[in-house]
PABA-598671 format. One record per residue (C-alpha): residue number from 1; residue in one letter; x, y, z. Coordinates in Angstrom, 1 decimal. Layout:
PABA-598671
resi	resn	u	v	w
NUM	a	X	Y	Z
...
END
This chain:
PABA-598671
resi	resn	u	v	w
1	m	-48.7	-3.5	-31.0
2	n	-46.3	-4.6	-29.0
3	f	-47.7	-7.3	-26.9
4	h	-44.2	-7.6	-25.0
5	n	-43.9	-4.7	-23.2
6	l	-46.6	-3.8	-20.3
7	s	-47.6	-0.6	-19.6
8	q	-46.5	1.0	-16.8
9	r	-49.3	0.9	-15.1
10	a	-50.0	-2.8	-14.6
11	s	-45.7	-3.2	-13.5
12	k	-45.9	-0.4	-10.8
13	a	-48.9	-2.7	-9.9
14	a	-47.5	-6.0	-10.4
15	r	-44.6	-5.0	-8.1
16	i	-46.4	-3.4	-5.6
17	l	-48.5	-6.1	-5.0
18	r	-46.5	-9.2	-5.2
19	n	-45.6	-9.7	-2.3
20	s	-48.9	-8.5	-0.9
21	s	-51.1	-11.5	0.7
22	i	-54.8	-9.1	0.9
23	g	-57.2	-11.6	1.8
24	p	-61.3	-10.9	0.8
25	t	-62.1	-11.1	4.2
26	t	-59.8	-8.7	5.9
27	i	-60.7	-5.8	2.6
28	a	-64.3	-6.8	2.9
29	e	-64.0	-6.0	7.1
30	r	-61.9	-2.7	6.6
31	v	-64.4	-1.3	4.0
32	d	-67.5	-1.5	6.5
33	q	-64.9	-0.1	8.7
34	l	-64.6	2.8	7.1
35	n	-68.1	3.4	6.9
36	t	-68.8	3.7	10.4
37	l	-66.3	7.1	10.0
38	d	-66.4	10.1	9.3
39	v	-64.7	11.0	6.0
40	p	-61.8	12.8	7.7
41	d	-61.7	9.9	10.1
42	a	-62.0	7.5	7.4
43	v	-58.6	9.1	5.8
44	d	-56.9	9.1	8.5
45	a	-57.2	5.5	9.2
46	l	-56.9	5.0	5.1
47	l	-53.5	6.6	5.3
48	k	-52.4	4.0	7.9
49	m	-52.4	1.3	5.9
50	p	-49.9	-0.7	3.5
51	q	-50.7	1.4	0.0
52	p	-51.9	-1.9	-1.2
53	k	-54.8	-2.6	1.3
54	a	-55.2	0.9	0.7
55	v	-55.8	0.7	-3.2
56	a	-57.8	-2.3	-2.2
57	v	-60.2	-0.8	-0.5
58	l	-60.7	2.2	-2.2
59	d	-61.0	0.2	-4.9
60	r	-64.4	-2.0	-3.5
61	p	-67.7	-0.8	-5.0
62	e	-69.7	-1.5	-1.2
63	l	-66.9	1.3	0.2
64	h	-69.0	4.4	0.7
65	h	-68.3	8.3	0.0
66	a	-65.2	7.5	-2.0
67	a	-64.9	10.2	-3.6
68	d	-65.1	12.6	-0.6
69	i	-62.2	10.3	1.1
70	i	-59.5	10.6	-1.8
71	a	-60.8	14.8	-1.9
72	h	-59.3	14.9	1.2
73	i	-56.6	13.0	1.1
74	p	-53.0	14.9	-0.2
75	l	-52.8	15.3	-3.1
76	e	-49.4	13.0	-5.1
77	q	-50.6	10.2	-2.6
78	a	-54.3	10.9	-4.0
79	a	-53.1	10.3	-7.2
80	r	-50.5	7.6	-6.3
81	f	-53.5	5.5	-4.9
82	v	-55.8	6.4	-8.1
83	n	-53.3	5.0	-10.4
84	l	-53.1	1.8	-9.2
85	m	-57.0	1.6	-8.8
86	s	-59.1	0.0	-11.3
87	d	-59.7	2.2	-14.2
88	d	-63.5	1.8	-13.9
89	r	-63.6	2.0	-10.2
90	v	-61.9	5.2	-10.7
91	a	-64.4	6.4	-12.9
92	d	-67.4	5.5	-10.7
93	v	-65.3	7.9	-8.3
94	m	-64.5	10.5	-10.4
95	a	-67.9	11.2	-11.4
96	e	-68.9	11.7	-8.0
97	m	-66.2	14.1	-7.4
98	d	-66.9	18.6	-7.5
99	d	-64.9	20.2	-10.3
100	e	-61.9	21.7	-8.8
101	p	-60.8	18.1	-6.8
102	r	-61.5	15.8	-10.2
103	a	-59.2	18.7	-12.2
104	k	-56.4	18.8	-9.7
105	l	-56.6	14.7	-8.9
106	f	-56.5	14.5	-12.9
107	s	-53.6	16.9	-13.2
108	r	-51.1	14.4	-11.5
109	l	-52.4	11.3	-12.7
110	d	-49.8	9.2	-15.8
111	r	-50.7	10.0	-19.0
112	a	-52.0	6.0	-19.5
113	t	-54.6	6.1	-16.6
114	a	-55.6	10.0	-17.3
115	t	-56.6	9.1	-20.9
116	a	-58.2	5.3	-19.3
117	i	-61.0	7.0	-17.4
118	q	-61.2	10.4	-19.7
119	h	-62.9	8.1	-22.2
120	l	-64.4	5.6	-19.9
121	m	-66.6	8.9	-18.2
122	t	-67.7	10.0	-22.0
123	y	-70.5	6.9	-22.0
124	p	-73.4	8.2	-20.7
125	p	-74.2	5.9	-17.5
126	r	-75.8	2.7	-17.1
127	t	-74.5	1.0	-20.3
128	a	-71.9	-0.8	-21.0
129	g	-68.6	1.9	-22.0
130	s	-69.8	3.6	-17.9
131	m	-69.4	0.0	-16.8
132	m	-66.5	-1.5	-18.5
133	t	-63.1	-2.5	-17.0
134	t	-59.9	-1.7	-19.4
135	e	-58.1	-3.5	-18.0
136	f	-58.0	-7.6	-19.4
137	v	-55.9	-9.3	-21.1
138	s	-55.5	-9.7	-25.0
139	v	-52.6	-12.1	-26.9
140	p	-52.3	-11.1	-30.8
141	d	-53.2	-14.5	-32.9
142	r	-50.1	-15.5	-33.4
143	w	-48.8	-16.3	-30.2
144	t	-48.3	-19.6	-29.1
145	v	-50.6	-21.4	-25.6
146	e	-47.4	-21.0	-24.2
147	q	-46.6	-17.4	-24.6
148	t	-49.9	-16.5	-23.6
149	l	-49.5	-18.6	-20.7
150	a	-46.3	-16.1	-20.0
151	h	-48.1	-12.6	-20.5
152	i	-50.4	-13.8	-18.6
153	r	-48.3	-14.8	-15.5
154	i	-46.8	-11.4	-16.1
155	v	-50.0	-9.0	-16.1
156	e	-52.7	-10.8	-13.7
157	r	-52.2	-8.7	-10.8
158	s	-53.2	-5.7	-13.0
159	r	-56.1	-7.5	-14.4
160	e	-59.8	-7.5	-14.0
161	t	-60.5	-10.9	-15.0
162	v	-58.0	-13.7	-16.5
163	y	-60.1	-16.0	-16.9
164	a	-61.4	-15.0	-20.3
165	i	-58.4	-14.2	-22.8
166	y	-59.3	-11.9	-26.3
167	v	-57.5	-12.8	-29.7
168	l	-57.0	-10.2	-31.3
169	a	-55.7	-9.9	-35.2
170	e	-53.0	-8.1	-36.5
171	d	-55.5	-4.9	-37.2
172	g	-56.4	-5.0	-33.4
173	t	-59.6	-7.0	-33.9
174	l	-61.6	-9.0	-31.4
175	t	-60.8	-12.8	-33.1
176	k	-61.3	-15.2	-31.3
177	v	-62.4	-15.8	-27.1
178	v	-59.8	-18.9	-25.6
179	t	-61.3	-19.3	-22.2
180	l	-58.5	-19.9	-18.9
181	r	-59.2	-23.8	-18.8
182	s	-59.1	-24.2	-22.5
183	l	-55.8	-22.3	-22.1
184	v	-54.0	-25.1	-19.4
185	t	-55.1	-28.1	-21.0
186	g	-53.3	-27.1	-24.7
187	e	-50.8	-27.9	-26.1
188	p	-47.7	-25.4	-25.0
189	s	-46.1	-25.1	-29.4
190	a	-49.7	-25.7	-30.0
191	s	-51.2	-21.8	-31.5
192	i	-53.6	-19.8	-29.4
193	l	-56.4	-20.6	-32.0
194	t	-56.3	-24.0	-31.6
195	v	-57.5	-23.5	-28.3
196	a	-60.0	-21.0	-29.3
197	s	-64.1	-21.3	-29.1
198	k	-65.7	-22.5	-31.6
199	e	-68.7	-20.5	-31.3
200	g	-69.1	-16.9	-32.1
201	i	-67.8	-14.1	-30.6
202	t	-71.3	-12.9	-27.7
203	y	-69.7	-8.6	-27.7
204	a	-71.7	-5.4	-26.4
205	d	-71.7	-2.4	-27.6
206	p	-70.7	0.2	-25.3
207	l	-73.9	1.9	-25.7
208	m	-75.8	-1.1	-24.4
209	s	-77.9	-1.0	-21.7
210	q	-76.6	-2.5	-18.4
211	e	-80.8	-4.9	-18.3
212	d	-79.2	-6.2	-21.8
213	v	-75.3	-6.7	-21.0
214	a	-76.9	-8.1	-18.3
215	r	-79.3	-10.8	-19.9
216	l	-76.1	-10.9	-22.1
217	i	-74.1	-12.5	-19.7
218	r	-77.2	-14.9	-18.0
219	k	-78.0	-16.4	-21.5
220	h	-75.1	-17.4	-22.5
221	d	-73.6	-18.1	-19.4
222	l	-70.4	-15.6	-19.3
223	l	-67.9	-14.3	-16.3
224	a	-67.5	-11.1	-18.6
225	i	-68.5	-9.6	-21.8
226	p	-66.5	-7.9	-24.5
227	v	-67.4	-4.5	-25.4
228	v	-66.3	-3.4	-29.0
229	d	-66.5	-0.2	-31.5
230	e	-68.4	-0.3	-35.2
231	h	-65.0	-1.7	-36.1
232	a	-64.7	-5.0	-34.0
233	h	-61.8	-3.9	-32.1
234	i	-61.9	-4.3	-28.0
235	l	-62.6	-1.5	-25.7
236	g	-63.2	-3.1	-22.5
237	i	-64.8	-5.8	-20.6
238	v	-67.5	-5.6	-18.2
239	t	-67.6	-8.5	-16.5
240	v	-70.2	-10.5	-14.0
241	d	-69.2	-9.2	-10.4
242	d	-70.2	-5.2	-12.1
243	v	-73.1	-6.0	-13.3
244	i	-73.9	-7.6	-10.1
245	d	-72.5	-4.5	-8.4
246	t	-74.7	-1.9	-10.7
247	m	-77.6	-4.4	-10.4
248	i	-77.9	-4.5	-7.5
249	a	-77.4	-0.1	-7.0
250	d	-80.4	-0.5	-9.2
251	t	-82.7	-3.0	-7.7
252	t	-81.8	-0.5	-3.8
253	e	-83.1	2.9	-6.2
254	d	-86.4	1.3	-7.9
255	a	-87.3	-0.3	-3.7
256	h	-86.7	3.5	-2.7
257	k	-89.0	4.9	-5.7
258	f	-91.4	2.3	-5.5
259	g	-92.0	2.7	-1.7
260	g	-92.9	6.6	-3.0
261	m	-89.7	8.7	-2.3
262	e	-87.2	9.5	-3.6
263	a	-83.9	6.9	-3.7
264	l	-81.4	7.9	-1.0
265	g	-78.1	6.8	-3.2
266	k	-76.8	6.1	0.3
267	p	-76.8	3.4	2.9
268	y	-79.9	4.5	5.3
269	m	-78.0	4.4	8.4
270	t	-75.4	7.4	6.6
271	m	-77.7	10.0	5.6
272	g	-78.0	13.1	7.3
273	f	-81.6	14.5	8.9
274	a	-82.2	16.7	7.0
275	d	-81.1	14.8	3.4
276	m	-83.7	11.8	5.0
277	i	-87.1	14.3	5.0
278	r	-85.9	16.1	2.1
279	k	-85.6	12.6	0.1
280	r	-89.6	11.8	1.7
281	a	-91.3	14.7	2.1
282	g	-91.4	16.0	-1.6
283	w	-93.6	12.7	-2.6
284	l	-95.5	12.2	0.2
285	s	-96.0	16.1	0.2
286	a	-97.5	15.0	-3.1
287	l	-99.2	11.4	-2.4
288	f	-100.7	13.7	1.1
289	l	-102.0	15.8	-2.3
290	g	-103.4	13.5	-4.4
291	e	-105.2	11.7	-1.2
292	m	-107.2	15.1	-1.1
293	l	-108.5	14.4	-4.4
294	t	-110.5	11.5	-1.3
295	a	-111.9	14.2	0.4
296	s	-113.6	15.8	-2.9
297	a	-114.8	12.8	-3.9
298	m	-116.7	12.0	-1.2
299	q	-118.7	15.8	-0.4
300	h	-119.0	15.2	-4.1
301	f	-122.0	12.1	-2.1
302	e	-122.3	13.4	0.4
303	g	-126.3	13.8	0.2
304	e	-126.5	9.1	-1.0
305	l	-124.1	9.4	2.3
306	e	-127.0	11.3	4.2
307	k	-129.6	8.7	3.3
308	a	-127.5	5.5	3.9
309	v	-124.8	6.2	5.9
310	v	-124.4	2.3	5.8
311	l	-122.4	2.7	2.7
312	t	-119.5	4.4	4.7
313	l	-118.7	1.1	6.3
314	f	-117.1	-0.5	3.4
315	i	-115.6	2.7	2.3
316	p	-111.9	0.7	3.7
317	l	-112.5	-2.1	2.1
318	i	-113.2	-0.9	-1.1
319	m	-110.4	1.6	-1.3
320	s	-108.1	-1.1	-0.4
321	s	-109.3	-3.8	-2.5
322	g	-108.8	-1.5	-5.5
323	g	-105.3	-0.4	-4.1
324	n	-103.8	-3.9	-3.4
325	s	-105.1	-5.6	-6.9
326	g	-102.7	-2.2	-8.2
327	s	-100.4	-2.6	-6.6
328	q	-99.8	-6.5	-6.6
329	a	-100.4	-5.4	-11.4
330	t	-97.5	-2.9	-10.9
331	s	-94.8	-5.2	-9.2
332	l	-95.4	-8.2	-11.8
333	i	-95.1	-5.9	-14.7
334	i	-92.4	-2.9	-14.0
335	r	-90.5	-6.3	-12.2
336	a	-91.1	-7.7	-15.7
337	l	-89.6	-4.5	-17.8
338	a	-86.4	-4.7	-16.5
339	l	-86.2	-8.2	-16.9
340	g	-86.8	-7.9	-20.7
341	e	-90.0	-10.4	-20.3
342	l	-91.7	-7.0	-21.6
343	k	-91.6	-4.8	-24.0
344	l	-93.2	-1.4	-24.6
345	s	-95.0	-2.6	-27.3
346	d	-96.5	-5.7	-25.7
347	w	-99.1	-3.1	-23.7
348	w	-102.2	-4.1	-25.5
349	r	-101.5	-7.8	-24.6
350	v	-100.6	-7.2	-21.1
351	l	-104.4	-5.1	-21.0
352	l	-106.2	-8.4	-22.9
353	r	-104.7	-10.4	-20.1
354	e	-105.4	-8.1	-16.7
355	l	-109.0	-7.6	-18.1
356	p	-110.1	-10.9	-16.6
357	t	-108.1	-11.0	-14.4
358	g	-109.3	-8.1	-12.7
359	l	-113.3	-9.1	-13.7
360	t	-112.0	-12.6	-11.2
361	l	-109.9	-11.1	-9.0
362	g	-113.0	-8.7	-8.1
363	a	-115.9	-11.2	-8.5
364	i	-113.7	-13.2	-5.8
365	l	-113.3	-10.4	-3.7
366	g	-117.0	-9.1	-4.7
367	a	-118.2	-12.7	-3.4
368	i	-116.1	-12.7	0.3
369	g	-117.3	-9.2	1.3
370	f	-121.2	-10.8	-0.1
371	l	-121.4	-13.3	2.0
372	r	-118.9	-11.1	5.5
373	l	-122.6	-9.3	4.8
374	t	-125.0	-11.8	5.0
375	v	-123.9	-13.7	7.6
376	w	-123.5	-10.8	10.2
377	q	-126.7	-9.9	8.9
378	q	-128.1	-13.2	9.6
379	a	-126.2	-14.0	12.8
380	g	-127.5	-10.9	13.7
381	f	-123.8	-9.7	14.6
382	y	-125.2	-5.6	12.3
383	d	-128.1	-5.0	11.1
384	y	-127.8	-3.4	7.5
385	g	-131.2	-2.2	6.9
386	e	-134.2	-3.9	5.4
387	h	-132.5	-3.4	2.2
388	w	-129.2	-5.2	3.0
389	l	-129.5	-7.1	0.1
390	l	-128.9	-4.4	-2.2
391	v	-126.7	-3.4	-0.4
392	g	-124.9	-6.8	-1.0
393	f	-125.5	-6.2	-4.8
394	t	-123.4	-2.5	-4.4
395	v	-120.8	-4.6	-2.4
396	f	-120.2	-6.8	-4.7
397	s	-120.5	-5.2	-8.3
398	a	-118.3	-2.1	-6.7
399	l	-115.7	-4.5	-6.0
400	v	-115.6	-6.1	-9.2
401	g	-115.6	-2.7	-10.5
402	i	-112.5	-1.4	-8.4
403	v	-110.5	-4.3	-8.7
404	t	-110.6	-4.3	-12.6
405	f	-109.6	-1.3	-13.0
406	g	-107.1	-1.5	-10.3
407	s	-105.7	-3.8	-12.1
408	l	-106.3	-2.0	-15.5
409	a	-104.6	0.8	-13.5
410	g	-101.6	-0.1	-12.2
411	s	-101.1	-2.2	-15.5
412	m	-100.5	0.5	-17.6
413	l	-98.9	3.5	-16.1
414	p	-95.8	1.3	-16.0
415	f	-96.0	1.5	-19.7
416	i	-96.9	4.9	-20.0
417	l	-94.2	6.2	-18.6
418	q	-91.7	3.6	-19.8
419	r	-93.4	5.2	-22.9
420	l	-92.4	9.3	-21.4
421	r	-88.7	8.3	-21.0
422	l	-89.7	8.2	-17.4
423	d	-88.6	5.6	-15.1
424	p	-91.2	3.1	-14.8
425	a	-90.6	2.5	-10.9
426	s	-92.0	5.7	-10.0
427	a	-95.5	4.1	-10.7
428	s	-94.9	3.7	-6.8
429	a	-97.3	1.1	-4.8
430	p	-98.1	5.1	-3.0
431	f	-98.9	6.5	-6.0
432	v	-101.2	3.8	-7.9
433	a	-103.6	2.9	-3.7
434	t	-103.9	6.7	-4.4
435	l	-105.7	7.1	-7.9
436	v	-107.1	4.3	-6.7
437	d	-108.8	5.0	-4.3
438	v	-109.9	8.5	-6.2
439	t	-111.7	6.6	-8.4
440	g	-112.8	3.7	-6.6
441	l	-115.3	6.3	-4.6
442	v	-116.1	6.7	-7.7
443	i	-117.3	3.8	-8.5
444	y	-118.4	2.8	-5.8
445	f	-120.9	5.4	-4.9
446	s	-121.8	5.5	-8.9
447	v	-122.4	1.8	-8.0
448	a	-125.0	2.3	-5.6
449	l	-126.4	4.9	-7.2
450	l	-127.5	2.7	-9.9
451	i	-128.5	-0.5	-7.5
452	l	-130.0	1.7	-4.7
453	s	-131.8	4.3	-6.7
454	g	-135.2	4.0	-5.3
455	t	-135.0	2.6	-2.1
456	l	-132.1	3.8	0.4
457	l	-131.3	6.6	-3.1
END
């Protein structure tokens, strides 16, 4: 590999950007402005910008509808923009484009850019390979510190980051990593290997999940992590800002799912009315059908309700308590799975932990419910009848059972979904609440039959 000859794309980017001064605040403001415009207006605004600024705007992941904007730009101009954008950003944008405009644009890209993008697009979504950029600084292990610094001065504008320099052996394998701090404090005539890190190289496999990549970066306090193949050849790097952007997008998607709806995929204010209805109506209808089972459960116990109308007073209390405990447990487990604190094989440990937790929480709520009923009865606020004490024990016992069931159901559902290779975030709070509502009523009336038989029932 000839490290003295720069690629055509790097030279072109350096020539265009050398004399431009683009402040991050200015670019962020431009992105915000374009996000408020329709696609045709955004295209017009973009084409009026200087080319370096337009490229910088398109390179920002915060720009909405980037694929549609590029597709509506005249083909030759769009190709010039894309040739100057970072490869990982282009791969993300290309993945969102329709086949026809993507094929036309590919045919106009220079060979190096097209090859790099096609390579990135072969990796599955949400993996290190799909997140990585091929624009990193690498040097041969025979170079000196001075040669390396000179190389960085030439290529730094066309690289994602220069804070980590990757040292390659003659056969192209990754052997060492050098930080920029170590490099600038090193002796100019010394070998690059003398300032390399003495610790082992932390790297990612191209098929490693983005969550595992994020954990490695956090664990080792890295600004970037190399992605290598089975032969230790470096394929690209994943930077910490790429991880942050990806994780924010995934967290937003999970939040939508956990709220009991399909992930929007777009900012709230840019969603059309029909798309918003479509995203929300499906889950809402499914939850409504689930809640119909609650009515069926109450119809099943219609006779008991007629004999002891006082039991209906506590139905909202019973249902909400079970749903709340289930939602709590679900939130905790989903987050623990996302952070890697729990694995699928830990389900039984969680079960053993949530069982006593649910019993204790149920006893606390049951005691509060029993105390409330007693105070109201003794103070004359409401007359629960001559068997009010048994009614109080019914509420207490039912809350213990329902809160325990809610905690167990809420904690086990994410494991079940993950075992079925589904997103645990789909175990939304409304879904868990609906499940516990139905079973909660069954538990409540079953406990009532057991305690109140021969008295009210």
